[in-house]
N, CA and C of each residue as an Amber inpcrd file, in Angstrom:
protein
   432
  96.4070000  69.9710000 106.7500000  95.3240000  70.2520000 106.1190000
  94.9890000  71.2870000 105.0450000  95.7300000  72.6360000 105.5550000
  95.5370000  73.7670000 104.9190000  96.3610000  73.3660000 103.2920000
  97.5370000  72.2890000 103.1770000  97.4220000  72.1910000 101.8330000
  96.8300000  71.2250000 100.8890000  96.1530000  70.1090000 101.8440000
  94.7640000  69.8620000 100.4330000  93.7630000  70.6640000 100.8020000
  93.5490000  71.7790000 101.3120000  92.3010000  72.5170000 101.1440000
  92.8220000  73.1450000  99.5590000  94.1150000  73.7440000  99.6470000
  94.4980000  74.7400000  98.6420000  94.9390000  73.7720000  97.3980000
  95.0330000  72.7590000  97.5820000  95.3720000  71.5780000  96.6580000
  94.1560000  71.3910000  95.6770000  92.9500000  71.2240000  96.9220000
  91.6320000  71.1440000  95.6800000  90.9530000  72.2620000  95.4350000
  91.6290000  73.3410000  95.4590000  90.9830000  74.8210000  95.3880000
  91.4580000  74.9750000  93.9460000  93.1380000  74.3940000  93.8250000
  93.5930000  75.0810000  92.2300000  93.4220000  73.8870000  91.6330000
  93.0420000  72.2630000  91.8830000  92.1920000  71.4070000  90.9680000
  90.9600000  72.1750000  90.7260000  90.0520000  72.3090000  91.6780000
  88.8970000  72.5770000  91.4010000  88.6380000  73.7030000  90.1360000
  89.4080000  74.9010000  90.0320000  89.4280000  76.0480000  88.9890000
  90.0690000  75.5280000  88.1300000  90.6390000  74.8180000  88.2060000
  91.5940000  73.8610000  86.5590000  90.4020000  73.1110000  85.8850000
  89.6260000  72.2220000  86.3810000  88.7120000  71.4070000  86.2630000
  87.6600000  72.0380000  85.7670000  87.3970000  73.2600000  86.0520000
  86.1890000  74.1620000  85.9070000  86.3380000  74.5120000  84.8930000
  87.7150000  74.1510000  83.7470000  87.4570000  74.9740000  82.4590000
  87.2600000  74.1620000  81.2820000  86.2790000  74.4680000  80.6330000
  85.6560000  73.3920000  79.6240000  86.4910000  73.0540000  78.9000000
  86.6780000  71.9670000  78.0020000  87.4710000  71.3830000  77.1290000
  88.1000000  71.9870000  76.0050000  87.0770000  73.2980000  75.7490000
  87.6360000  74.0210000  74.3260000  88.4520000  75.3300000  75.0600000
  88.8130000  75.7780000  76.6180000  89.1720000  76.2950000  76.7970000
  90.7190000  75.5350000  77.0870000  90.5940000  74.3440000  77.8660000
  91.8660000  73.7030000  78.3280000  93.0180000  73.8670000  76.6440000
  92.4580000  73.2700000  75.4460000  92.8030000  73.2910000  74.6080000
  93.6110000  74.5400000  73.6380000  93.4630000  75.4500000  74.4680000
  93.8430000  76.8740000  74.0050000  95.5380000  76.6400000  73.9340000
  95.7900000  76.7630000  72.5000000  97.1010000  76.5980000  72.9510000
  98.5140000  77.6470000  73.1730000  99.4370000  77.3930000  73.6630000
 100.5040000  77.9610000  74.2210000 100.5870000  79.4390000  73.8790000
 100.7180000  78.7170000  72.2540000 101.6430000  80.1840000  71.5330000
 100.3080000  81.2830000  71.6570000  99.1690000  81.0010000  71.9800000
  98.3090000  82.3600000  71.7340000  97.8510000  82.6350000  73.0050000
  98.2720000  82.2630000  74.0570000  98.3820000  83.1560000  75.5440000
  99.6240000  83.9680000  75.3620000  99.4620000  85.4590000  76.0580000
  99.3780000  86.4650000  75.9900000 100.0900000  86.7880000  77.5650000
 101.6420000  86.2900000  77.9080000 101.9240000  85.8880000  79.3710000
 101.9300000  87.6410000  79.8080000 102.4080000  88.3480000  79.3320000
 102.1530000  90.1830000  79.7960000 101.0270000  90.3510000  79.8810000
  99.7240000  89.7250000  78.9160000  98.6890000  90.8160000  79.3380000
  98.2460000  90.0180000  80.7220000  98.5380000  88.4280000  80.7930000
  98.1760000  87.7040000  82.2270000  98.7530000  88.8220000  83.3280000
  99.7420000  89.0060000  83.0490000 100.1200000  89.8690000  84.2650000
  99.8950000  91.3300000  84.6630000  99.6730000  91.9500000  83.5870000
  98.8250000  93.3350000  83.4740000  97.6510000  93.0760000  84.2170000
  96.6180000  91.9180000  83.6170000  95.3570000  91.5500000  84.2890000
  95.9340000  91.6650000  85.9060000  96.5890000  90.7030000  86.3230000
  97.0110000  90.7190000  87.7250000  97.2510000  92.0480000  88.0790000
  98.1580000  92.3510000  87.7470000  98.4900000  93.9320000  88.9290000
  97.1900000  94.8200000  88.3170000  96.5180000  94.9580000  87.7860000
  95.4980000  95.7870000  87.7060000  94.5520000  95.4250000  88.8900000
  94.3060000  94.0070000  89.2090000  93.4660000  93.4980000  89.8470000
  93.8720000  93.5110000  91.4920000  94.8650000  93.4810000  91.7200000
  95.3450000  93.6580000  92.9450000  95.2630000  95.2030000  93.2550000
  95.9270000  96.2830000  92.1860000  95.4440000  97.3690000  92.3050000
  93.6430000  97.9430000  93.0090000  92.9800000  97.2260000  92.0770000
  91.5410000  98.0820000  92.0650000  91.3950000  97.0250000  93.4780000
  91.5310000  95.7090000  94.0940000  91.6660000  95.3840000  95.3760000
  91.7660000  96.1820000  96.0820000  92.9810000  96.8960000  96.3870000
  93.7130000  97.5180000  97.6570000  92.9680000  98.6070000  97.6180000
  92.6240000  99.4030000  96.6470000  91.9320000 100.3680000  96.4940000
  90.0590000 100.3350000  96.9730000  90.0940000  99.2380000  96.9450000
  88.4090000  98.8180000  97.4290000  87.6070000  99.2430000  96.2720000
  88.1790000  99.4090000  94.9960000  87.2700000  99.7980000  93.7540000
  86.5880000  98.8230000  93.3660000  85.3540000  98.4230000  93.7040000
  84.5600000  97.3040000  92.6520000  84.3570000  97.9490000  91.3730000
  84.2360000  98.6750000  90.4840000  84.1040000  98.9780000  89.6550000
  85.0680000  98.5340000  88.7940000  86.3830000  98.9970000  88.7080000
  87.4760000  98.1660000  88.3260000  87.9190000  97.0720000  88.5850000
  87.7160000  96.3300000  89.9020000  87.9310000  94.7370000  90.3590000
  86.8830000  93.9510000  89.3950000  85.7120000  94.4230000  89.1850000
  84.4490000  93.6500000  88.0690000  84.6710000  93.6950000  86.8440000
  86.0120000  95.0720000  86.0190000  86.1180000  94.8200000  85.1390000
  86.9990000  93.7480000  84.6530000  87.7700000  92.8600000  85.6900000
  88.5980000  92.3370000  85.2850000  87.9410000  90.2790000  85.1930000
  86.5480000  90.5090000  85.0690000  85.8280000  89.4270000  85.2550000
  84.6980000  89.6100000  83.9040000  84.5100000  88.6250000  83.5790000
  83.3750000  88.0420000  82.3900000  82.2720000  87.5220000  83.0990000
  80.9800000  87.2070000  82.5030000  79.8200000  86.4740000  82.9670000
  80.2290000  85.0930000  83.3210000  81.1560000  84.4060000  82.1840000
  81.7160000  82.9940000  82.6250000  82.9420000  83.0100000  83.7420000
  83.0450000  84.1730000  84.5950000  84.4990000  84.2000000  85.2610000
  83.7780000  83.1650000  86.5090000  84.1760000  82.1350000  87.1290000
  83.7330000  81.7050000  88.5680000  85.2100000  81.8500000  89.3210000
  84.4050000  82.3910000  90.7870000  85.6070000  82.6640000  91.8180000
  85.2660000  81.5130000  92.7860000  86.5830000  80.7380000  92.9050000
  85.8140000  79.5200000  94.3060000  87.1880000  79.6060000  95.7480000
  86.2770000  80.0040000  96.6950000  87.0290000  80.1400000  97.9050000
  86.0530000  79.2980000  99.0810000  87.0360000  79.1610000 100.5010000
  86.1650000  78.2350000 101.6990000  84.6960000  78.5850000 101.8420000
  84.6480000  79.8460000 101.5160000  82.7880000  79.9820000 101.9910000
  81.9340000  79.9040000 100.5450000  82.4260000  79.6250000  99.4300000
  81.4710000  79.2690000  98.5530000  81.5850000  79.6960000  97.2020000
  81.0010000  79.4000000  96.5650000  82.0180000  79.2070000  94.9680000
  80.8010000  80.3790000  94.1960000  81.5180000  81.6410000  93.7440000
  80.3600000  82.7540000  92.8050000  80.5910000  82.7380000  91.3450000
  79.6270000  82.7980000  90.7690000  79.7350000  82.1920000  89.4010000
  78.9440000  83.7620000  88.5990000  79.4030000  84.1730000  88.0310000
  78.9840000  85.2530000  86.8330000  79.1740000  86.5930000  88.1450000
  79.1580000  87.6320000  86.7160000  79.4290000  88.9680000  87.2430000
  79.0780000  89.4900000  88.7860000  77.1490000  88.7920000  88.6600000
  76.8950000  89.1310000  90.2160000  76.6320000  88.3930000  91.1850000
  77.2590000  87.5920000  91.0470000  77.8350000  86.7260000  92.5780000
  79.0530000  87.1880000  92.6720000  80.3350000  87.6190000  92.0000000
  81.7380000  87.6980000  92.2270000  81.2700000  88.9000000  92.7950000
  80.7370000  90.3260000  92.5880000  80.5510000  91.1200000  92.7900000
  79.5990000  91.2060000  94.1880000  79.2040000  90.6340000  94.4220000
  78.4310000  90.0860000  96.1340000  79.5260000  89.9110000  96.6200000
  80.4840000  88.8460000  96.1620000  82.0060000  88.5570000  96.8900000
  83.1850000  89.6280000  97.0710000  82.9960000  90.2250000  96.2960000
  84.2200000  91.7760000  96.2120000  83.1860000  92.5470000  97.5060000
  81.9480000  92.7620000  97.7530000  81.7050000  93.6950000  98.3480000
  81.5490000  93.2510000  99.7360000  81.3320000  91.9140000 100.2680000
  81.7990000  91.3600000 101.4250000  83.4210000  91.5150000 101.4300000
  84.2690000  91.4330000 100.8180000  85.9400000  91.2400000 100.6770000
  86.1260000  92.4310000 101.1110000  85.3720000  93.6480000 100.8910000
  86.1250000  94.8610000 100.6440000  85.3370000  95.4830000 102.3390000
  84.4960000  94.9350000 102.8830000  84.2480000  95.4140000 104.1370000
  85.3360000  94.2290000 105.0810000  85.9620000  93.6110000 104.7730000
  86.6570000  93.0620000 105.6350000  88.2320000  93.6900000 105.3490000
  88.8610000  94.2520000 104.4660000  89.5360000  94.9520000 103.8510000
  89.4290000  95.9440000 103.7520000  89.3500000  97.0730000 104.4310000
  89.2130000  98.6030000 103.8320000  89.9540000  99.0040000 103.9300000
  90.3230000  99.7000000 102.6420000  90.9280000 101.2020000 102.1050000
  91.8500000 101.3860000 102.7660000  92.9170000 101.5730000 103.1760000
  93.8460000 102.2530000 103.8820000  94.2300000 102.0510000 105.3560000
  93.4530000 101.2590000 105.4480000  93.4040000 100.3310000 106.8670000
  94.1940000  99.2330000 106.8820000  95.0100000  98.6820000 105.8740000
  95.7060000  96.7150000 105.7990000  96.5060000  97.2520000 105.7290000
  97.7450000  96.3060000 106.1320000  99.0970000  96.1590000 105.7900000
  99.3600000  94.9100000 104.7460000  99.3210000  95.1080000 103.7270000
  99.3540000  93.8850000 102.9600000 100.8340000  93.8340000 102.4370000
 101.7080000  92.3850000 102.4720000 102.2120000  91.9840000 101.8540000
 102.0170000  90.6100000 100.9590000 103.2900000  91.0110000 100.0090000
 103.1680000  90.0430000  98.4740000 104.3750000  88.7720000  98.5470000
 104.2230000  87.9800000  99.2080000 105.7790000  86.3180000  99.4040000
 106.0750000  86.4930000  98.2390000 105.3290000  86.0920000  97.2470000
 105.3900000  85.3060000  96.2010000 104.4110000  85.4230000  94.8740000
 105.2650000  85.5730000  93.7560000 104.1710000  86.1960000  92.5240000
 104.8700000  85.3970000  91.1640000 103.8310000  84.2890000  90.7420000
 104.0970000  83.0490000  89.9560000 103.1840000  83.8120000  88.3520000
 103.7050000  84.2650000  87.2490000 103.0520000  84.8540000  85.9760000
 103.4380000  83.7100000  84.8820000 102.8230000  82.8210000  84.0580000
 103.5030000  81.8160000  83.6450000 102.2350000  81.4880000  82.8560000
 102.1970000  81.9940000  81.2480000 100.7730000  81.4760000  80.3330000
 100.3270000  82.7520000  81.0870000  98.8320000  81.9570000  81.2550000
  97.6470000  82.3650000  81.0930000  97.3380000  81.6780000  82.4750000
  98.2240000  81.3100000  83.4500000  98.2770000  80.9100000  85.2170000
  99.2190000  82.0540000  85.6950000  98.1980000  83.5170000  86.9170000
  99.1560000  83.5820000  87.9920000  98.3760000  83.0870000  89.5620000
  99.5880000  83.3030000  89.7890000 100.0390000  82.3890000  91.5750000
 100.5010000  83.3090000  92.4000000  99.3500000  84.2560000  93.2590000
 100.3100000  84.9320000  94.6140000  99.9070000  84.5020000  95.3930000
 101.0370000  84.7030000  97.0740000 101.0180000  83.9450000  98.2330000
 101.2720000  85.4850000  99.0720000 100.4850000  85.2390000  99.8310000
 100.3020000  86.9000000 100.6200000 100.0650000  86.6190000 101.4710000
 100.4330000  87.8560000 102.7400000 100.0600000  87.8840000 104.2830000
  99.2200000  89.4370000 104.6340000  98.1980000  89.2250000 105.4010000
  97.7240000  91.0090000 105.2730000  97.2970000  90.9540000 106.9230000
  97.2400000  92.5450000 107.4370000  96.7500000  92.7900000 108.5650000
  95.6570000  93.6130000 108.8380000  94.4880000  93.4910000 109.2710000
  92.9200000  94.2830000 108.9690000  93.0820000  94.6890000 110.4400000
  91.9750000  95.4010000 110.5060000  91.4500000  96.0820000 111.7610000
  90.8180000  94.8110000 112.7040000  90.6130000  93.9510000 111.9300000
  89.8230000  93.3930000 113.0770000  90.5570000  91.3910000 112.5050000
  91.3310000  91.4100000 112.0850000  92.0290000  89.9660000 112.0600000
  93.1490000  90.2640000 111.3610000  94.1380000  89.1670000 110.9350000
  94.9450000  89.3330000 110.2370000  95.5920000  87.2910000 109.7870000
  95.8530000  87.6920000 108.2700000  95.8090000  86.4120000 107.5210000
  97.3580000  86.1680000 107.8290000  97.6460000  84.8720000 108.4190000
  98.9110000  85.1220000 108.4260000  99.6200000  84.1740000 107.0760000
  98.7590000  83.2370000 106.0550000  98.7930000  82.9760000 104.9860000
  97.4420000  82.8540000 104.2090000  98.2610000  83.6370000 102.9100000
  96.6470000  83.4010000 101.9780000  97.4410000  83.5170000 100.5520000
  96.8680000  83.0100000  99.6080000  96.7890000  82.4310000  97.8790000
  95.8080000  82.6410000  97.3250000  96.1100000  83.2590000  96.3870000
  95.1520000  83.1530000  95.0330000  95.6150000  82.6910000  94.0670000
  94.7970000  82.0020000  93.0140000  95.4330000  81.1000000  92.0600000
  94.5260000  82.1230000  90.6970000  95.0140000  82.0820000  89.4760000
  93.9110000  82.8490000  88.6950000  94.4510000  82.3790000  87.3900000
  93.3250000  81.8030000  86.1930000  93.5300000  81.8160000  84.9380000
  92.7690000  82.8880000  84.1900000  94.1120000  83.8090000  83.2140000
  93.2770000  84.2870000  82.7280000  93.3250000  84.5730000  81.2280000
  92.6810000  85.0010000  80.9020000  92.3250000  84.3340000  79.1490000
  91.7730000  85.9670000  79.0740000  91.9440000  86.4060000  77.3940000
  91.5610000  87.3910000  76.7170000  91.0180000  88.9520000  77.7000000
  92.0380000  88.8120000  78.6860000  92.2720000  90.0110000  79.6010000
  90.8000000  89.9100000  80.5230000  90.3000000  88.8530000  80.8630000
  89.7600000  88.2160000  81.9550000  89.7900000  87.3540000  82.9840000
  90.1190000  87.7630000  84.3200000  89.8760000  86.2680000  85.0480000
  88.8810000  85.7220000  84.7970000  89.2760000  84.6360000  84.4910000
  88.1180000  83.3960000  83.6970000  87.7730000  82.1090000  85.3110000
  89.2390000  82.0760000  85.8660000  89.1300000  81.3560000  86.8230000
  89.4420000  81.9950000  88.0230000  89.0580000  82.0560000  89.2890000
  89.8830000  82.2920000  90.4440000  89.9490000  81.5820000  91.5140000
  90.9440000  81.1720000  92.4410000  90.4790000  80.2820000  93.6330000
  91.2860000  81.3150000  94.8040000  91.0080000  81.1930000  95.7580000
  91.6950000  82.0920000  97.3870000  91.6200000  80.4950000  98.5390000
  92.3140000  81.0330000  98.8230000  92.5930000  80.1950000 100.7140000
  93.6320000  81.1830000 101.4940000  92.9330000  80.9650000 102.6380000
  93.5610000  81.9360000 103.6190000  93.5140000  81.3960000 104.8650000
  94.6080000  81.6560000 106.0190000  94.2400000  81.0710000 107.1970000
  94.5830000  82.3240000 108.2660000  93.6070000  82.6040000 109.0070000
  93.5570000  83.2480000 110.3370000  94.5320000  83.2000000 110.7890000
  95.0210000  84.3280000 111.4200000  95.6450000  84.2760000 112.2050000
  95.4160000  83.7860000 114.0220000  95.2300000  83.0940000 115.0710000
  95.0030000  83.1010000 115.7070000  95.6580000  83.9420000 116.9240000
């Protein structure tokens, strides 16, 4: 079931790209910029820095999670304000299991322990274009 949810989340993020976006040539994609945006995003999240986090998105960005889809800056901000309450700065143990950056796609697999719960498995996929996260998916399993 977990694999089906994750596959759906990834497919939904790629399907959400417009035809113009999906026709971008691979030669115009800056993989180093993709990695830079991912690293900035992870640092901003770790620090619960809402302004730095939001700098990674644009009004065209979409974030898909099991709890819903956030479109645009206002909805994405609300999503991260809630997430920062669940992942308080300096109170979590975060383990990155895998990171893959390929052209404009970044994929991370991770685990986390917070004061209130533990994620035994979590994953995010990102499509990053022009220095912004255009699409993001998230899925995670809370350890019982």
